[in-house]
C-alpha positions as CSV (number, residue, x, y, z in Angstrom):
1,M,76.5,96.9,140.4
2,S,76.2,100.7,140.7
3,P,73.9,102.5,138.2
4,L,77.0,104.1,136.6
5,L,78.8,100.8,136.1
6,L,75.6,99.3,134.7
7,L,75.2,102.1,132.2
8,L,78.9,101.7,131.1
9,A,78.4,98.0,130.7
10,C,75.4,98.5,128.5
11,A,77.1,101.1,126.4
12,T,80.2,99.0,125.7
13,P,79.8,97.1,122.4
14,D,80.0,93.4,122.6
15,P,82.7,92.1,120.2
16,S,80.8,88.9,119.7
17,Q,77.8,90.7,118.4
18,D,79.9,92.6,116.0
19,R,81.4,89.4,114.7
20,N,77.9,87.9,114.3
21,R,76.6,90.9,112.4
22,Y,79.7,90.8,110.2
23,V,79.2,87.1,109.3
24,Q,75.4,87.6,108.8
25,A,76.0,90.6,106.5
26,L,78.6,88.7,104.4
27,A,76.2,85.7,104.1
28,R,73.4,88.0,102.9
29,A,75.7,89.7,100.3
30,A,75.3,86.8,97.8
31,E,71.5,87.3,97.5
32,S,70.8,90.8,98.6
33,P,74.0,92.9,98.3
34,R,72.4,96.3,99.0
35,E,70.8,94.9,102.2
36,A,74.1,93.5,103.2
37,Y,75.8,96.8,102.6
38,W,73.4,98.6,104.9
39,A,73.5,95.9,107.5
40,C,77.2,96.6,107.9
41,R,76.3,99.9,109.4
42,D,75.2,98.2,112.6
43,I,78.7,97.0,113.3
44,H,80.4,99.1,116.0
45,D,84.0,98.2,115.3
46,S,85.1,100.7,112.7
47,R,87.6,98.5,110.9
48,L,85.3,95.5,110.8
49,R,82.5,97.8,109.6
50,A,84.7,99.2,106.8
51,D,85.7,95.7,105.7
52,C,82.1,94.6,105.7
53,G,81.1,97.6,103.7
54,L,83.9,97.0,101.2
55,T,82.6,93.5,100.7
56,G,79.1,94.8,100.2
57,V,80.2,97.3,97.5
58,E,82.0,94.5,95.7
59,A,78.9,92.4,95.7
60,I,76.8,95.3,94.4
61,A,79.3,96.0,91.7
62,R,79.1,92.4,90.5
63,Q,75.4,91.8,90.8
64,E,73.5,95.1,90.5
65,D,72.9,97.6,87.8
66,E,74.5,100.5,89.6
67,S,76.7,103.2,88.0
68,T,80.4,103.5,88.7
69,A,79.7,106.9,90.2
70,A,77.1,105.5,92.7
71,L,79.5,102.7,93.6
72,L,82.3,105.2,94.3
73,T,79.9,107.2,96.5
74,R,79.4,104.1,98.6
75,C,83.2,103.6,98.7
76,A,83.7,107.2,99.9
77,S,81.3,106.5,102.8
78,L,83.6,103.9,104.3
79,E,85.4,105.3,107.3
80,D,88.7,103.5,106.9
81,G,91.0,105.1,104.3
82,L,92.6,101.9,103.3
83,A,89.2,100.3,102.7
84,R,88.1,103.4,100.7
85,D,91.1,103.1,98.4
86,E,90.7,99.3,98.0
87,C,87.0,99.8,97.3
88,A,87.6,102.1,94.4
89,F,90.3,99.7,93.0
90,Q,87.8,96.8,93.2
91,V,85.1,98.8,91.5
92,A,87.5,99.7,88.7
93,E,88.5,96.0,88.3
94,I,85.0,94.6,88.5
95,R,83.5,97.1,86.1
96,D,86.6,97.4,83.9
97,D,86.3,101.1,84.3
98,A,89.6,103.1,84.6
99,S,87.7,106.2,85.7
100,A,87.3,104.7,89.2
101,C,91.1,104.5,89.6
102,G,91.2,108.2,90.3
103,S,89.4,107.5,93.6
104,A,91.8,104.7,94.6
105,G,94.2,106.9,96.5
106,R,97.4,105.1,97.3
107,F,96.4,102.4,94.8
108,A,95.5,104.7,91.9
109,D,98.6,103.9,89.7
110,D,98.4,100.2,90.6
111,C,94.8,100.2,89.6
112,R,95.6,101.7,86.2
113,L,98.5,99.3,85.6
114,H,96.3,96.4,86.6
115,L,93.5,97.3,84.1
116,L,96.1,97.8,81.4
117,S,97.8,94.4,82.0
118,A,94.4,92.6,82.5
119,G,93.5,93.5,78.9
120,F,96.7,92.3,77.3
121,A,95.2,88.9,76.4
122,T,92.5,90.5,74.4
123,W,94.7,92.3,71.9
124,I,98.3,90.9,72.0
125,P,98.6,87.9,69.7
126,R,100.7,84.9,70.9
127,S,103.1,85.6,68.0
128,A,103.8,89.1,69.2
129,R,107.4,90.4,69.2
130,A,108.8,93.1,71.5
131,D,109.9,95.1,68.5
132,D,106.5,95.3,66.8
133,L,106.0,99.0,66.2
134,A,102.2,98.7,65.5
135,L,101.7,96.9,68.8
136,Q,103.9,99.5,70.6
137,E,101.7,102.3,69.3
138,K,98.6,100.3,70.4
139,L,100.2,100.0,73.9
140,S,100.7,103.8,74.1
141,A,97.0,104.3,73.2
142,R,95.9,101.7,75.7
143,A,98.1,103.3,78.4
144,R,96.4,106.7,77.8
145,S,93.0,105.1,77.9
146,V,93.5,103.9,81.5
147,G,95.1,107.2,82.6
148,L,98.8,106.4,82.2
149,G,101.2,108.4,80.2
150,P,102.2,106.8,76.9
151,E,105.8,106.8,78.0
152,D,105.2,105.4,81.5
153,E,108.1,102.9,82.1
154,R,105.8,100.7,84.2
155,A,103.4,100.2,81.3
156,W,106.3,99.3,79.0
157,S,107.8,96.9,81.5
158,A,104.4,95.2,82.0
159,W,104.1,94.9,78.2
160,F,107.6,93.5,77.6
161,R,107.1,91.0,80.4
162,W,103.9,89.8,78.8
163,V,105.4,89.5,75.2
164,L,108.7,88.0,76.3
165,G,106.9,85.6,78.6
166,M,104.9,84.1,75.8
167,S,108.1,82.8,74.0
168,L,109.9,79.6,75.0
169,P,112.9,79.6,75.1
170,L,113.2,83.1,76.6
171,D,114.7,85.3,73.8
172,R,116.0,88.7,74.8
173,A,117.8,89.1,71.4
174,V,114.6,90.6,70.0
175,C,115.1,93.6,72.4
176,E,118.0,94.7,70.3
177,S,115.6,95.5,67.5
178,V,113.5,97.8,69.6
179,P,114.1,101.2,68.0
180,D,113.9,103.4,71.1
181,A,117.1,103.2,73.2
182,S,115.4,103.5,76.6
183,R,112.8,100.9,75.6
184,R,115.6,98.5,74.5
185,V,117.0,98.8,78.0
186,A,113.6,98.3,79.5
187,C,113.1,95.2,77.4
188,R,116.4,93.7,78.4
189,E,115.9,94.5,82.1
190,T,112.4,93.2,82.1
191,G,113.6,89.9,80.4
192,R,116.2,89.6,83.1
193,A,113.7,90.1,85.9
194,L,111.3,87.6,84.3
195,Y,114.1,85.0,84.2
196,G,114.9,85.7,87.8
197,D,111.2,85.1,88.7
198,R,111.3,81.8,86.9
199,L,114.4,80.8,88.8
200,N,112.7,81.7,92.0
201,H,109.7,79.6,91.1
202,A,111.9,76.6,90.3
203,R,113.7,77.1,93.7
204,D,110.4,77.3,95.6
205,A,108.9,74.4,93.8
206,G,112.1,72.3,94.2
207,T,112.2,71.7,90.4
208,Y,115.6,73.2,89.5
209,P,117.9,70.6,87.9
210,C,120.8,70.6,90.3
211,H,122.4,67.3,89.2
212,G,123.2,68.0,85.5
213,E,119.7,67.3,84.1
214,P,118.6,69.4,81.1
215,L,116.9,72.7,81.9
216,P,113.1,72.6,81.8
217,P,111.5,74.6,79.0
218,D,110.6,77.5,81.2
219,L,114.3,78.0,82.1
220,A,115.7,77.6,78.6
221,T,117.0,80.6,76.8
222,T,118.5,81.5,73.5
223,P,122.2,82.2,73.8
224,D,122.4,84.8,76.5
225,P,125.7,85.1,78.5
226,E,124.1,87.5,81.1
227,L,121.2,85.1,81.9
228,D,123.7,82.1,81.9
229,A,125.8,84.0,84.5
230,L,122.8,84.8,86.6
231,R,121.7,81.2,86.6
232,H,125.1,79.8,87.5
233,R,125.5,82.4,90.3
234,R,122.1,81.5,91.7
235,E,123.0,77.8,91.6
236,T,125.6,78.4,94.3
237,E,123.5,81.0,96.2
238,D,120.1,79.4,96.6
239,L,118.9,77.2,93.8
240,C,120.9,74.1,94.8
241,R,121.7,74.6,98.5
């Protein structure tokens, strides 16, 4: 082999070595997350290096006493933009710190909505109603606390889905008592989407009663002609085919 070819062969990274370094770094993350994070720097493939670094930051966030700002600095050092955005999202989730969502790029709003929804179980009682004004005011405050506008439609849809989803049978009649007209619409539409998702689950699980059996509890509704029509249409389209 000529000296030039030999030099090129030596300079070309070996993919198998990168894979070994990646596996070793991930194995080290459980016990020494900071060491694992730095070990990722020895990986030549940029995407594999970024994914490894992302895993290292996640491990540090879970196990080490390191500030959100320091973790985000580590995220910013990742060379892949998608990995950087995902890294900030994961820091926000692990630390329950909405301030990190601002560094999540394309995932910033998803990050804020995720933190908002993840906290529902801590303050929404099982007896909650969609027309409860005190809870609606609390939602507005919570939305602001994670960086969302208090009138953000996505926040309200997430809240209506949670509250309506806790009641069996599904009862959209409560939506008519919501004072704000736009929120009444959001409540009804969210209830319809929720019911559609339940029908999809029954279809995928093969549990929809296609032979006249009673509806299971999760598909039962209070009198609701629109949802009845949706269910009957879906029976011929995909639920019972």
